[in-house]
PyMOL Python script that loads the backbone (N, CA, C, O; Angstrom):
from pymol import cmd

cmd.read_pdbstr("""\
ATOM      1  N   MET A   1       0.823  -1.183   0.000  1.00  0.00           N
ATOM      2  CA  MET A   1       0.000   0.000   0.000  1.00  0.00           C
ATOM      3  C   MET A   1       0.875   1.258   0.000  1.00  0.00           C
ATOM      4  O   MET A   1       0.653   2.184  -0.780  1.00  0.00           O
ATOM      5  N   PHE A   2       1.873   1.272   0.890  1.00  0.00           N
ATOM      6  CA  PHE A   2       2.777   2.425   0.963  1.00  0.00           C
ATOM      7  C   PHE A   2       3.564   2.587  -0.334  1.00  0.00           C
ATOM      8  O   PHE A   2       3.727   3.700  -0.834  1.00  0.00           O
ATOM      9  N   LEU A   3       4.056   1.459  -0.879  1.00  0.00           N
ATOM     10  CA  LEU A   3       4.836   1.487  -2.115  1.00  0.00           C
ATOM     11  C   LEU A   3       3.987   1.964  -3.278  1.00  0.00           C
ATOM     12  O   LEU A   3       4.476   2.713  -4.124  1.00  0.00           O
ATOM     13  N   CYS A   4       2.744   1.553  -3.343  1.00  0.00           N
ATOM     14  CA  CYS A   4       1.838   1.965  -4.418  1.00  0.00           C
ATOM     15  C   CYS A   4       1.609   3.483  -4.368  1.00  0.00           C
ATOM     16  O   CYS A   4       1.559   4.135  -5.412  1.00  0.00           O
ATOM     17  N   GLY A   5       1.472   4.042  -3.168  1.00  0.00           N
ATOM     18  CA  GLY A   5       1.286   5.487  -3.013  1.00  0.00           C
ATOM     19  C   GLY A   5       2.514   6.267  -3.451  1.00  0.00           C
ATOM     20  O   GLY A   5       2.391   7.328  -4.064  1.00  0.00           O
ATOM     21  N   MET A   6       3.698   5.750  -3.141  1.00  0.00           N
ATOM     22  CA  MET A   6       4.938   6.420  -3.544  1.00  0.00           C
ATOM     23  C   MET A   6       5.099   6.405  -5.061  1.00  0.00           C
ATOM     24  O   MET A   6       5.507   7.402  -5.656  1.00  0.00           O
ATOM     25  N   VAL A   7       4.778   5.277  -5.680  1.00  0.00           N
ATOM     26  CA  VAL A   7       4.910   5.164  -7.132  1.00  0.00           C
ATOM     27  C   VAL A   7       3.958   6.129  -7.817  1.00  0.00           C
ATOM     28  O   VAL A   7       4.348   6.799  -8.774  1.00  0.00           O
ATOM     29  N   SER A   8       2.729   6.216  -7.356  1.00  0.00           N
ATOM     30  CA  SER A   8       1.774   7.136  -7.982  1.00  0.00           C
ATOM     31  C   SER A   8       2.196   8.587  -7.752  1.00  0.00           C
ATOM     32  O   SER A   8       2.007   9.427  -8.632  1.00  0.00           O
ATOM     33  N   ALA A   9       2.756   8.890  -6.600  1.00  0.00           N
ATOM     34  CA  ALA A   9       3.242  10.252  -6.340  1.00  0.00           C
ATOM     35  C   ALA A   9       4.412  10.592  -7.255  1.00  0.00           C
ATOM     36  O   ALA A   9       4.489  11.707  -7.771  1.00  0.00           O
ATOM     37  N   LEU A  10       5.322   9.644  -7.462  1.00  0.00           N
ATOM     38  CA  LEU A  10       6.456   9.884  -8.356  1.00  0.00           C
ATOM     39  C   LEU A  10       6.003  10.057  -9.791  1.00  0.00           C
ATOM     40  O   LEU A  10       6.537  10.904 -10.508  1.00  0.00           O
ATOM     41  N   LEU A  11       5.029   9.271 -10.224  1.00  0.00           N
ATOM     42  CA  LEU A  11       4.520   9.400 -11.587  1.00  0.00           C
ATOM     43  C   LEU A  11       3.841  10.743 -11.791  1.00  0.00           C
ATOM     44  O   LEU A  11       4.006  11.363 -12.842  1.00  0.00           O
ATOM     45  N   CYS A  12       3.091  11.196 -10.819  1.00  0.00           N
ATOM     46  CA  CYS A  12       2.435  12.503 -10.924  1.00  0.00           C
ATOM     47  C   CYS A  12       3.463  13.623 -10.967  1.00  0.00           C
ATOM     48  O   CYS A  12       3.324  14.568 -11.744  1.00  0.00           O
ATOM     49  N   THR A  13       4.493  13.521 -10.137  1.00  0.00           N
ATOM     50  CA  THR A  13       5.546  14.533 -10.119  1.00  0.00           C
ATOM     51  C   THR A  13       6.300  14.538 -11.435  1.00  0.00           C
ATOM     52  O   THR A  13       6.600  15.607 -11.967  1.00  0.00           O
ATOM     53  N   HIS A  14       6.613  13.359 -11.974  1.00  0.00           N
ATOM     54  CA  HIS A  14       7.343  13.277 -13.237  1.00  0.00           C
ATOM     55  C   HIS A  14       6.525  13.857 -14.386  1.00  0.00           C
ATOM     56  O   HIS A  14       7.077  14.563 -15.230  1.00  0.00           O
ATOM     57  N   SER A  15       5.243  13.581 -14.440  1.00  0.00           N
ATOM     58  CA  SER A  15       4.425  14.111 -15.528  1.00  0.00           C
ATOM     59  C   SER A  15       4.264  15.618 -15.403  1.00  0.00           C
ATOM     60  O   SER A  15       4.164  16.308 -16.417  1.00  0.00           O
ATOM     61  N   ALA A  16       4.238  16.146 -14.181  1.00  0.00           N
ATOM     62  CA  ALA A  16       4.140  17.593 -13.993  1.00  0.00           C
ATOM     63  C   ALA A  16       5.421  18.282 -14.427  1.00  0.00           C
ATOM     64  O   ALA A  16       5.372  19.383 -14.975  1.00  0.00           O
ATOM     65  N   LEU A  17       6.577  17.650 -14.191  1.00  0.00           N
ATOM     66  CA  LEU A  17       7.846  18.249 -14.590  1.00  0.00           C
ATOM     67  C   LEU A  17       8.089  18.143 -16.093  1.00  0.00           C
ATOM     68  O   LEU A  17       8.743  19.007 -16.676  1.00  0.00           O
ATOM     69  N   ALA A  18       7.573  17.104 -16.717  1.00  0.00           N
ATOM     70  CA  ALA A  18       7.825  16.889 -18.135  1.00  0.00           C
ATOM     71  C   ALA A  18       7.044  17.845 -19.019  1.00  0.00           C
ATOM     72  O   ALA A  18       7.518  18.210 -20.095  1.00  0.00           O
ATOM     73  N   ALA A  19       5.858  18.261 -18.591  1.00  0.00           N
ATOM     74  CA  ALA A  19       5.031  19.152 -19.401  1.00  0.00           C
ATOM     75  C   ALA A  19       5.479  20.593 -19.189  1.00  0.00           C
ATOM     76  O   ALA A  19       5.525  21.053 -18.048  1.00  0.00           O
ATOM     77  N   PRO A  20       5.811  21.317 -20.252  1.00  0.00           N
ATOM     78  CA  PRO A  20       6.215  22.714 -20.081  1.00  0.00           C
ATOM     79  C   PRO A  20       5.029  23.574 -19.647  1.00  0.00           C
ATOM     80  O   PRO A  20       3.898  23.364 -20.084  1.00  0.00           O
ATOM     81  N   ALA A  21       5.310  24.539 -18.783  1.00  0.00           N
ATOM     82  CA  ALA A  21       4.252  25.400 -18.263  1.00  0.00           C
ATOM     83  C   ALA A  21       3.761  26.383 -19.318  1.00  0.00           C
ATOM     84  O   ALA A  21       2.571  26.694 -19.367  1.00  0.00           O
ATOM     85  N   SER A  22       4.670  26.876 -20.165  1.00  0.00           N
ATOM     86  CA  SER A  22       4.298  27.827 -21.208  1.00  0.00           C
ATOM     87  C   SER A  22       5.310  27.724 -22.341  1.00  0.00           C
ATOM     88  O   SER A  22       6.409  27.206 -22.144  1.00  0.00           O
ATOM     89  N   PRO A  23       4.949  28.213 -23.529  1.00  0.00           N
ATOM     90  CA  PRO A  23       5.910  28.191 -24.641  1.00  0.00           C
ATOM     91  C   PRO A  23       7.126  29.067 -24.345  1.00  0.00           C
ATOM     92  O   PRO A  23       7.058  29.961 -23.502  1.00  0.00           O
ATOM     93  N   LEU A  24       8.223  28.814 -25.029  1.00  0.00           N
ATOM     94  CA  LEU A  24       9.451  29.579 -24.792  1.00  0.00           C
ATOM     95  C   LEU A  24       9.292  31.051 -25.129  1.00  0.00           C
ATOM     96  O   LEU A  24       9.979  31.892 -24.548  1.00  0.00           O
ATOM     97  N   GLU A  25       8.408  31.379 -26.049  1.00  0.00           N
ATOM     98  CA  GLU A  25       8.225  32.787 -26.400  1.00  0.00           C
ATOM     99  C   GLU A  25       7.669  33.586 -25.242  1.00  0.00           C
ATOM    100  O   GLU A  25       7.973  34.772 -25.117  1.00  0.00           O
ATOM    101  N   ASP A  26       6.852  32.966 -24.382  1.00  0.00           N
ATOM    102  CA  ASP A  26       6.310  33.659 -23.223  1.00  0.00           C
ATOM    103  C   ASP A  26       7.388  33.946 -22.195  1.00  0.00           C
ATOM    104  O   ASP A  26       7.272  34.898 -21.423  1.00  0.00           O
ATOM    105  N   LEU A  27       8.443  33.127 -22.175  1.00  0.00           N
ATOM    106  CA  LEU A  27       9.518  33.287 -21.202  1.00  0.00           C
ATOM    107  C   LEU A  27      10.623  34.214 -21.682  1.00  0.00           C
ATOM    108  O   LEU A  27      11.549  34.510 -20.927  1.00  0.00           O
ATOM    109  N   LYS A  28      10.542  34.674 -22.920  1.00  0.00           N
ATOM    110  CA  LYS A  28      11.581  35.512 -23.493  1.00  0.00           C
ATOM    111  C   LYS A  28      11.590  36.882 -22.831  1.00  0.00           C
ATOM    112  O   LYS A  28      10.538  37.492 -22.640  1.00  0.00           O
ATOM    113  N   GLY A  29      12.777  37.363 -22.482  1.00  0.00           N
ATOM    114  CA  GLY A  29      12.928  38.664 -21.854  1.00  0.00           C
ATOM    115  C   GLY A  29      13.128  39.756 -22.883  1.00  0.00           C
ATOM    116  O   GLY A  29      12.980  39.513 -24.081  1.00  0.00           O
ATOM    117  N   PRO A  30      13.462  40.953 -22.436  1.00  0.00           N
ATOM    118  CA  PRO A  30      13.649  42.062 -23.356  1.00  0.00           C
ATOM    119  C   PRO A  30      14.924  41.904 -24.184  1.00  0.00           C
ATOM    120  O   PRO A  30      15.898  41.295 -23.739  1.00  0.00           O
ATOM    121  N   ASP A  31      14.901  42.462 -25.392  1.00  0.00           N
ATOM    122  CA  ASP A  31      16.086  42.517 -26.243  1.00  0.00           C
ATOM    123  C   ASP A  31      16.843  43.797 -25.905  1.00  0.00           C
ATOM    124  O   ASP A  31      16.242  44.862 -25.766  1.00  0.00           O
ATOM    125  N   VAL A  32      18.146  43.691 -25.774  1.00  0.00           N
ATOM    126  CA  VAL A  32      18.971  44.850 -25.427  1.00  0.00           C
ATOM    127  C   VAL A  32      19.947  45.112 -26.562  1.00  0.00           C
ATOM    128  O   VAL A  32      20.700  44.229 -26.973  1.00  0.00           O
ATOM    129  N   THR A  33      19.918  46.349 -27.065  1.00  0.00           N
ATOM    130  CA  THR A  33      20.863  46.790 -28.078  1.00  0.00           C
ATOM    131  C   THR A  33      21.838  47.739 -27.402  1.00  0.00           C
ATOM    132  O   THR A  33      21.425  48.713 -26.774  1.00  0.00           O
ATOM    133  N   ILE A  34      23.127  47.460 -27.528  1.00  0.00           N
ATOM    134  CA  ILE A  34      24.161  48.295 -26.914  1.00  0.00           C
ATOM    135  C   ILE A  34      24.897  49.034 -28.022  1.00  0.00           C
ATOM    136  O   ILE A  34      25.463  48.426 -28.930  1.00  0.00           O
ATOM    137  N   ILE A  35      24.876  50.361 -27.927  1.00  0.00           N
ATOM    138  CA  ILE A  35      25.545  51.211 -28.910  1.00  0.00           C
ATOM    139  C   ILE A  35      26.672  51.937 -28.195  1.00  0.00           C
ATOM    140  O   ILE A  35      26.425  52.799 -27.351  1.00  0.00           O
ATOM    141  N   VAL A  36      27.905  51.591 -28.531  1.00  0.00           N
ATOM    142  CA  VAL A  36      29.073  52.176 -27.874  1.00  0.00           C
ATOM    143  C   VAL A  36      29.611  53.308 -28.736  1.00  0.00           C
ATOM    144  O   VAL A  36      29.898  53.121 -29.919  1.00  0.00           O
ATOM    145  N   GLY A  37      29.745  54.481 -28.133  1.00  0.00           N
ATOM    146  CA  GLY A  37      30.315  55.638 -28.805  1.00  0.00           C
ATOM    147  C   GLY A  37      31.530  56.128 -28.051  1.00  0.00           C
ATOM    148  O   GLY A  37      31.908  55.562 -27.025  1.00  0.00           O
ATOM    149  N   GLU A  38      32.143  57.186 -28.566  1.00  0.00           N
ATOM    150  CA  GLU A  38      33.329  57.733 -27.901  1.00  0.00           C
ATOM    151  C   GLU A  38      32.978  58.401 -26.579  1.00  0.00           C
ATOM    152  O   GLU A  38      33.724  58.276 -25.608  1.00  0.00           O
ATOM    153  N   ALA A  39      31.857  59.106 -26.529  1.00  0.00           N
ATOM    154  CA  ALA A  39      31.500  59.869 -25.336  1.00  0.00           C
ATOM    155  C   ALA A  39      30.492  59.162 -24.440  1.00  0.00           C
ATOM    156  O   ALA A  39      30.351  59.522 -23.272  1.00  0.00           O
ATOM    157  N   ARG A  40      29.777  58.145 -24.976  1.00  0.00           N
ATOM    158  CA  ARG A  40      28.744  57.504 -24.172  1.00  0.00           C
ATOM    159  C   ARG A  40      28.396  56.123 -24.718  1.00  0.00           C
ATOM    160  O   ARG A  40      28.731  55.781 -25.852  1.00  0.00           O
ATOM    161  N   THR A  41      27.712  55.336 -23.883  1.00  0.00           N
ATOM    162  CA  THR A  41      27.179  54.037 -24.279  1.00  0.00           C
ATOM    163  C   THR A  41      25.670  54.090 -24.089  1.00  0.00           C
ATOM    164  O   THR A  41      25.185  54.513 -23.040  1.00  0.00           O
ATOM    165  N   VAL A  42      24.930  53.660 -25.109  1.00  0.00           N
ATOM    166  CA  VAL A  42      23.470  53.703 -25.084  1.00  0.00           C
ATOM    167  C   VAL A  42      22.945  52.277 -25.031  1.00  0.00           C
ATOM    168  O   VAL A  42      23.348  51.427 -25.825  1.00  0.00           O
ATOM    169  N   TYR A  43      22.049  52.023 -24.095  1.00  0.00           N
ATOM    170  CA  TYR A  43      21.379  50.725 -23.968  1.00  0.00           C
ATOM    171  C   TYR A  43      19.916  50.916 -24.335  1.00  0.00           C
ATOM    172  O   TYR A  43      19.202  51.665 -23.668  1.00  0.00           O
ATOM    173  N   GLU A  44      19.465  50.248 -25.386  1.00  0.00           N
ATOM    174  CA  GLU A  44      18.059  50.303 -25.791  1.00  0.00           C
ATOM    175  C   GLU A  44      17.404  48.980 -25.419  1.00  0.00           C
ATOM    176  O   GLU A  44      17.839  47.920 -25.868  1.00  0.00           O
ATOM    177  N   PHE A  45      16.372  49.040 -24.610  1.00  0.00           N
ATOM    178  CA  PHE A  45      15.655  47.853 -24.164  1.00  0.00           C
ATOM    179  C   PHE A  45      14.336  47.760 -24.920  1.00  0.00           C
ATOM    180  O   PHE A  45      13.498  48.658 -24.835  1.00  0.00           O
ATOM    181  N   ARG A  46      14.155  46.664 -25.663  1.00  0.00           N
ATOM    182  CA  ARG A  46      12.926  46.438 -26.424  1.00  0.00           C
ATOM    183  C   ARG A  46      12.219  45.197 -25.911  1.00  0.00           C
ATOM    184  O   ARG A  46      12.848  44.212 -25.523  1.00  0.00           O
ATOM    185  N   GLN A  47      10.895  45.268 -25.918  1.00  0.00           N
ATOM    186  CA  GLN A  47      10.077  44.116 -25.555  1.00  0.00           C
ATOM    187  C   GLN A  47       8.955  44.010 -26.582  1.00  0.00           C
ATOM    188  O   GLN A  47       8.189  44.952 -26.784  1.00  0.00           O
ATOM    189  N   ASN A  48       8.873  42.848 -27.227  1.00  0.00           N
ATOM    190  CA  ASN A  48       7.924  42.609 -28.317  1.00  0.00           C
ATOM    191  C   ASN A  48       8.102  43.630 -29.435  1.00  0.00           C
ATOM    192  O   ASN A  48       7.126  44.047 -30.058  1.00  0.00           O
ATOM    193  N   GLY A  49       9.337  44.030 -29.689  1.00  0.00           N
ATOM    194  CA  GLY A  49       9.638  44.961 -30.774  1.00  0.00           C
ATOM    195  C   GLY A  49       9.431  46.424 -30.447  1.00  0.00           C
ATOM    196  O   GLY A  49       9.732  47.277 -31.282  1.00  0.00           O
ATOM    197  N   GLU A  50       8.930  46.752 -29.265  1.00  0.00           N
ATOM    198  CA  GLU A  50       8.682  48.141 -28.894  1.00  0.00           C
ATOM    199  C   GLU A  50       9.776  48.638 -27.954  1.00  0.00           C
ATOM    200  O   GLU A  50      10.201  47.925 -27.046  1.00  0.00           O
ATOM    201  N   LEU A  51      10.220  49.860 -28.182  1.00  0.00           N
ATOM    202  CA  LEU A  51      11.258  50.480 -27.360  1.00  0.00           C
ATOM    203  C   LEU A  51      10.663  50.858 -26.016  1.00  0.00           C
ATOM    204  O   LEU A  51       9.800  51.733 -25.942  1.00  0.00           O
ATOM    205  N   ARG A  52      11.122  50.199 -24.939  1.00  0.00           N
ATOM    206  CA  ARG A  52      10.552  50.409 -23.610  1.00  0.00           C
ATOM    207  C   ARG A  52      11.400  51.298 -22.718  1.00  0.00           C
ATOM    208  O   ARG A  52      10.862  52.037 -21.893  1.00  0.00           O
ATOM    209  N   MET A  53      12.736  51.236 -22.871  1.00  0.00           N
ATOM    210  CA  MET A  53      13.597  52.003 -21.986  1.00  0.00           C
ATOM    211  C   MET A  53      14.912  52.306 -22.695  1.00  0.00           C
ATOM    212  O   MET A  53      15.420  51.485 -23.458  1.00  0.00           O
ATOM    213  N   VAL A  54      15.456  53.494 -22.436  1.00  0.00           N
ATOM    214  CA  VAL A  54      16.762  53.886 -22.968  1.00  0.00           C
ATOM    215  C   VAL A  54      17.613  54.358 -21.799  1.00  0.00           C
ATOM    216  O   VAL A  54      17.225  55.259 -21.055  1.00  0.00           O
ATOM    217  N   LYS A  55      18.776  53.739 -21.649  1.00  0.00           N
ATOM    218  CA  LYS A  55      19.720  54.124 -20.585  1.00  0.00           C
ATOM    219  C   LYS A  55      20.976  54.652 -21.253  1.00  0.00           C
ATOM    220  O   LYS A  55      21.523  54.013 -22.152  1.00  0.00           O
ATOM    221  N   ILE A  56      21.429  55.805 -20.820  1.00  0.00           N
ATOM    222  CA  ILE A  56      22.636  56.437 -21.341  1.00  0.00           C
ATOM    223  C   ILE A  56      23.694  56.402 -20.244  1.00  0.00           C
ATOM    224  O   ILE A  56      23.448  56.842 -19.121  1.00  0.00           O
ATOM    225  N   VAL A  57      24.870  55.879 -20.574  1.00  0.00           N
ATOM    226  CA  VAL A  57      25.990  55.858 -19.632  1.00  0.00           C
ATOM    227  C   VAL A  57      27.117  56.676 -20.263  1.00  0.00           C
ATOM    228  O   VAL A  57      27.832  56.180 -21.134  1.00  0.00           O
ATOM    229  N   PRO A  58      27.281  57.949 -19.819  1.00  0.00           N
ATOM    230  CA  PRO A  58      28.357  58.763 -20.367  1.00  0.00           C
ATOM    231  C   PRO A  58      29.717  58.342 -19.814  1.00  0.00           C
ATOM    232  O   PRO A  58      29.796  57.735 -18.746  1.00  0.00           O
ATOM    233  N   LYS A  59      30.795  58.669 -20.548  1.00  0.00           N
ATOM    234  CA  LYS A  59      32.144  58.370 -20.053  1.00  0.00           C
ATOM    235  C   LYS A  59      32.414  59.134 -18.757  1.00  0.00           C
ATOM    236  O   LYS A  59      33.057  58.609 -17.848  1.00  0.00           O
ATOM    237  N   TRP A  60      31.925  60.366 -18.674  1.00  0.00           N
ATOM    238  CA  TRP A  60      32.077  61.189 -17.482  1.00  0.00           C
ATOM    239  C   TRP A  60      30.685  61.549 -16.991  1.00  0.00           C
ATOM    240  O   TRP A  60      29.847  62.003 -17.771  1.00  0.00           O
ATOM    241  N   GLY A  61      30.436  61.351 -15.706  1.00  0.00           N
ATOM    242  CA  GLY A  61      29.144  61.717 -15.134  1.00  0.00           C
ATOM    243  C   GLY A  61      28.306  60.494 -14.797  1.00  0.00           C
ATOM    244  O   GLY A  61      28.731  59.353 -14.979  1.00  0.00           O
ATOM    245  N   LYS A  62      27.122  60.759 -14.310  1.00  0.00           N
ATOM    246  CA  LYS A  62      26.211  59.709 -13.860  1.00  0.00           C
ATOM    247  C   LYS A  62      25.355  59.199 -15.017  1.00  0.00           C
ATOM    248  O   LYS A  62      25.016  59.963 -15.922  1.00  0.00           O
ATOM    249  N   PRO A  63      25.001  57.908 -14.994  1.00  0.00           N
ATOM    250  CA  PRO A  63      24.073  57.372 -15.995  1.00  0.00           C
ATOM    251  C   PRO A  63      22.684  57.994 -15.835  1.00  0.00           C
ATOM    252  O   PRO A  63      22.300  58.395 -14.737  1.00  0.00           O
ATOM    253  N   TYR A  64      21.936  58.071 -16.937  1.00  0.00           N
ATOM    254  CA  TYR A  64      20.582  58.600 -16.880  1.00  0.00           C
ATOM    255  C   TYR A  64      19.702  57.849 -17.871  1.00  0.00           C
ATOM    256  O   TYR A  64      20.191  57.127 -18.740  1.00  0.00           O
ATOM    257  N   TYR A  65      18.398  58.035 -17.722  1.00  0.00           N
ATOM    258  CA  TYR A  65      17.413  57.381 -18.573  1.00  0.00           C
ATOM    259  C   TYR A  65      16.670  58.434 -19.377  1.00  0.00           C
ATOM    260  O   TYR A  65      16.507  59.567 -18.923  1.00  0.00           O
ATOM    261  N   LEU A  66      16.225  58.068 -20.560  1.00  0.00           N
ATOM    262  CA  LEU A  66      15.367  58.945 -21.343  1.00  0.00           C
ATOM    263  C   LEU A  66      13.928  58.517 -21.104  1.00  0.00           C
ATOM    264  O   LEU A  66      13.570  57.360 -21.327  1.00  0.00           O
ATOM    265  N   VAL A  67      13.107  59.457 -20.648  1.00  0.00           N
ATOM    266  CA  VAL A  67      11.708  59.182 -20.344  1.00  0.00           C
ATOM    267  C   VAL A  67      10.840  60.140 -21.149  1.00  0.00           C
ATOM    268  O   VAL A  67      11.280  61.244 -21.469  1.00  0.00           O
ATOM    269  N   PRO A  68       9.616  59.738 -21.483  1.00  0.00           N
ATOM    270  CA  PRO A  68       8.742  60.642 -22.232  1.00  0.00           C
ATOM    271  C   PRO A  68       8.296  61.826 -21.379  1.00  0.00           C
ATOM    272  O   PRO A  68       8.108  61.702 -20.169  1.00  0.00           O
ATOM    273  N   ARG A  69       8.132  62.973 -22.030  1.00  0.00           N
ATOM    274  CA  ARG A  69       7.671  64.168 -21.317  1.00  0.00           C
ATOM    275  C   ARG A  69       6.263  63.940 -20.774  1.00  0.00           C
ATOM    276  O   ARG A  69       5.972  64.279 -19.627  1.00  0.00           O
ATOM    277  N   ASP A  70       5.394  63.367 -21.599  1.00  0.00           N
ATOM    278  CA  ASP A  70       4.035  63.031 -21.185  1.00  0.00           C
ATOM    279  C   ASP A  70       3.933  61.511 -21.105  1.00  0.00           C
ATOM    280  O   ASP A  70       3.855  60.839 -22.134  1.00  0.00           O
ATOM    281  N   ARG A  71       3.935  60.972 -19.900  1.00  0.00           N
ATOM    282  CA  ARG A  71       3.958  59.513 -19.719  1.00  0.00           C
ATOM    283  C   ARG A  71       2.623  58.845 -20.034  1.00  0.00           C
ATOM    284  O   ARG A  71       2.543  57.617 -20.062  1.00  0.00           O
ATOM    285  N   THR A  72       1.584  59.626 -20.268  1.00  0.00           N
ATOM    286  CA  THR A  72       0.274  59.038 -20.546  1.00  0.00           C
ATOM    287  C   THR A  72       0.067  58.737 -22.026  1.00  0.00           C
ATOM    288  O   THR A  72      -0.915  58.083 -22.376  1.00  0.00           O
ATOM    289  N   THR A  73       0.949  59.186 -22.898  1.00  0.00           N
ATOM    290  CA  THR A  73       0.812  58.915 -24.331  1.00  0.00           C
ATOM    291  C   THR A  73       1.850  57.897 -24.765  1.00  0.00           C
ATOM    292  O   THR A  73       2.859  57.713 -24.085  1.00  0.00           O
ATOM    293  N   GLY A  74       1.620  57.241 -25.872  1.00  0.00           N
ATOM    294  CA  GLY A  74       2.591  56.318 -26.446  1.00  0.00           C
ATOM    295  C   GLY A  74       2.446  54.887 -26.001  1.00  0.00           C
ATOM    296  O   GLY A  74       3.096  54.006 -26.563  1.00  0.00           O
ATOM    297  N   PHE A  75       1.607  54.620 -25.000  1.00  0.00           N
ATOM    298  CA  PHE A  75       1.352  53.249 -24.539  1.00  0.00           C
ATOM    299  C   PHE A  75       2.638  52.523 -24.151  1.00  0.00           C
ATOM    300  O   PHE A  75       2.735  51.313 -24.357  1.00  0.00           O
ATOM    301  N   GLY A  76       3.627  53.223 -23.594  1.00  0.00           N
ATOM    302  CA  GLY A  76       4.866  52.608 -23.143  1.00  0.00           C
ATOM    303  C   GLY A  76       5.939  52.483 -24.211  1.00  0.00           C
ATOM    304  O   GLY A  76       7.078  52.135 -23.897  1.00  0.00           O
ATOM    305  N   ASN A  77       5.604  52.759 -25.470  1.00  0.00           N
ATOM    306  CA  ASN A  77       6.580  52.682 -26.557  1.00  0.00           C
ATOM    307  C   ASN A  77       7.239  54.051 -26.706  1.00  0.00           C
ATOM    308  O   ASN A  77       6.577  55.023 -27.070  1.00  0.00           O
ATOM    309  N   LEU A  78       8.532  54.129 -26.427  1.00  0.00           N
ATOM    310  CA  LEU A  78       9.223  55.420 -26.467  1.00  0.00           C
ATOM    311  C   LEU A  78       9.338  55.983 -27.877  1.00  0.00           C
ATOM    312  O   LEU A  78       9.532  57.188 -28.038  1.00  0.00           O
ATOM    313  N   GLU A  79       9.224  55.145 -28.897  1.00  0.00           N
ATOM    314  CA  GLU A  79       9.288  55.646 -30.268  1.00  0.00           C
ATOM    315  C   GLU A  79       8.035  56.440 -30.628  1.00  0.00           C
ATOM    316  O   GLU A  79       8.056  57.222 -31.578  1.00  0.00           O
ATOM    317  N   ARG A  80       6.960  56.253 -29.895  1.00  0.00           N
ATOM    318  CA  ARG A  80       5.720  56.996 -30.137  1.00  0.00           C
ATOM    319  C   ARG A  80       5.651  58.291 -29.334  1.00  0.00           C
ATOM    320  O   ARG A  80       4.773  59.120 -29.576  1.00  0.00           O
ATOM    321  N   ALA A  81       6.561  58.475 -28.388  1.00  0.00           N
ATOM    322  CA  ALA A  81       6.539  59.670 -27.535  1.00  0.00           C
ATOM    323  C   ALA A  81       6.971  60.886 -28.330  1.00  0.00           C
ATOM    324  O   ALA A  81       7.815  60.793 -29.221  1.00  0.00           O
ATOM    325  N   GLU A  82       6.379  62.039 -27.995  1.00  0.00           N
ATOM    326  CA  GLU A  82       6.729  63.292 -28.681  1.00  0.00           C
ATOM    327  C   GLU A  82       8.141  63.744 -28.330  1.00  0.00           C
ATOM    328  O   GLU A  82       8.956  64.009 -29.215  1.00  0.00           O
ATOM    329  N   THR A  83       8.427  63.830 -27.023  1.00  0.00           N
ATOM    330  CA  THR A  83       9.707  64.335 -26.546  1.00  0.00           C
ATOM    331  C   THR A  83      10.228  63.434 -25.434  1.00  0.00           C
ATOM    332  O   THR A  83       9.474  63.018 -24.554  1.00  0.00           O
ATOM    333  N   LEU A  84      11.522  63.138 -25.481  1.00  0.00           N
ATOM    334  CA  LEU A  84      12.171  62.365 -24.421  1.00  0.00           C
ATOM    335  C   LEU A  84      13.070  63.297 -23.615  1.00  0.00           C
ATOM    336  O   LEU A  84      13.849  64.069 -24.175  1.00  0.00           O
ATOM    337  N   LEU A  85      12.949  63.210 -22.300  1.00  0.00           N
ATOM    338  CA  LEU A  85      13.740  64.054 -21.408  1.00  0.00           C
ATOM    339  C   LEU A  85      14.660  63.191 -20.568  1.00  0.00           C
ATOM    340  O   LEU A  85      14.319  62.051 -20.255  1.00  0.00           O
ATOM    341  N   PRO A  86      15.836  63.719 -20.192  1.00  0.00           N
ATOM    342  CA  PRO A  86      16.736  62.939 -19.325  1.00  0.00           C
ATOM    343  C   PRO A  86      16.196  62.884 -17.896  1.00  0.00           C
ATOM    344  O   PRO A  86      15.596  63.841 -17.405  1.00  0.00           O
ATOM    345  N   SER A  87      16.419  61.752 -17.244  1.00  0.00           N
ATOM    346  CA  SER A  87      15.987  61.560 -15.860  1.00  0.00           C
ATOM    347  C   SER A  87      17.082  60.786 -15.130  1.00  0.00           C
ATOM    348  O   SER A  87      17.481  59.705 -15.563  1.00  0.00           O
ATOM    349  N   TRP A  88      17.567  61.349 -14.016  1.00  0.00           N
ATOM    350  CA  TRP A  88      18.617  60.715 -13.234  1.00  0.00           C
ATOM    351  C   TRP A  88      18.031  60.008 -12.020  1.00  0.00           C
ATOM    352  O   TRP A  88      16.986  60.412 -11.509  1.00  0.00           O
ATOM    353  N   VAL A  89      18.688  58.971 -11.565  1.00  0.00           N
ATOM    354  CA  VAL A  89      18.298  58.285 -10.336  1.00  0.00           C
ATOM    355  C   VAL A  89      18.872  59.082  -9.167  1.00  0.00           C
ATOM    356  O   VAL A  89      20.081  59.299  -9.094  1.00  0.00           O
ATOM    357  N   ILE A  90      18.009  59.513  -8.261  1.00  0.00           N
ATOM    358  CA  ILE A  90      18.456  60.321  -7.127  1.00  0.00           C
ATOM    359  C   ILE A  90      18.874  59.432  -5.959  1.00  0.00           C
ATOM    360  O   ILE A  90      19.944  59.627  -5.383  1.00  0.00           O
ATOM    361  N   ILE A  91      18.025  58.445  -5.604  1.00  0.00           N
ATOM    362  CA  ILE A  91      18.312  57.572  -4.472  1.00  0.00           C
ATOM    363  C   ILE A  91      18.012  56.138  -4.873  1.00  0.00           C
ATOM    364  O   ILE A  91      16.992  55.854  -5.500  1.00  0.00           O
ATOM    365  N   GLU A  92      18.915  55.241  -4.504  1.00  0.00           N
ATOM    366  CA  GLU A  92      18.690  53.797  -4.684  1.00  0.00           C
ATOM    367  C   GLU A  92      18.871  53.136  -3.331  1.00  0.00           C
ATOM    368  O   GLU A  92      19.749  53.507  -2.552  1.00  0.00           O
ATOM    369  N   PHE A  93      18.036  52.160  -3.067  1.00  0.00           N
ATOM    370  CA  PHE A  93      18.188  51.401  -1.827  1.00  0.00           C
ATOM    371  C   PHE A  93      17.799  49.973  -2.050  1.00  0.00           C
ATOM    372  O   PHE A  93      17.858  49.166  -1.123  1.00  0.00           O
TER     373      PHE A  93
END
""", "prot")
cmd.dss("prot")
cmd.show_as("cartoon", "prot")
cmd.util.cbc("prot")
cmd.orient("prot")
């Protein structure tokens, strides 16, 4: 009786591990394009083909992000935003 319960538990666990929870496309993270220049390095983060975040790392000074002036337009795609403004991180914890 005990052995039969263990075997059925192992079979259930094995079948749960063998079946993938979701397709690999659902698990895919953002695409990052790195553009290295003489004065700065630009990181463009895209998700599903849409530009979501831009990080600028200058050779001298603090890194900053480009954010839309009006965050309510563009549906999160920075290519649809009218104007992008620099934004620095003030405090991290």
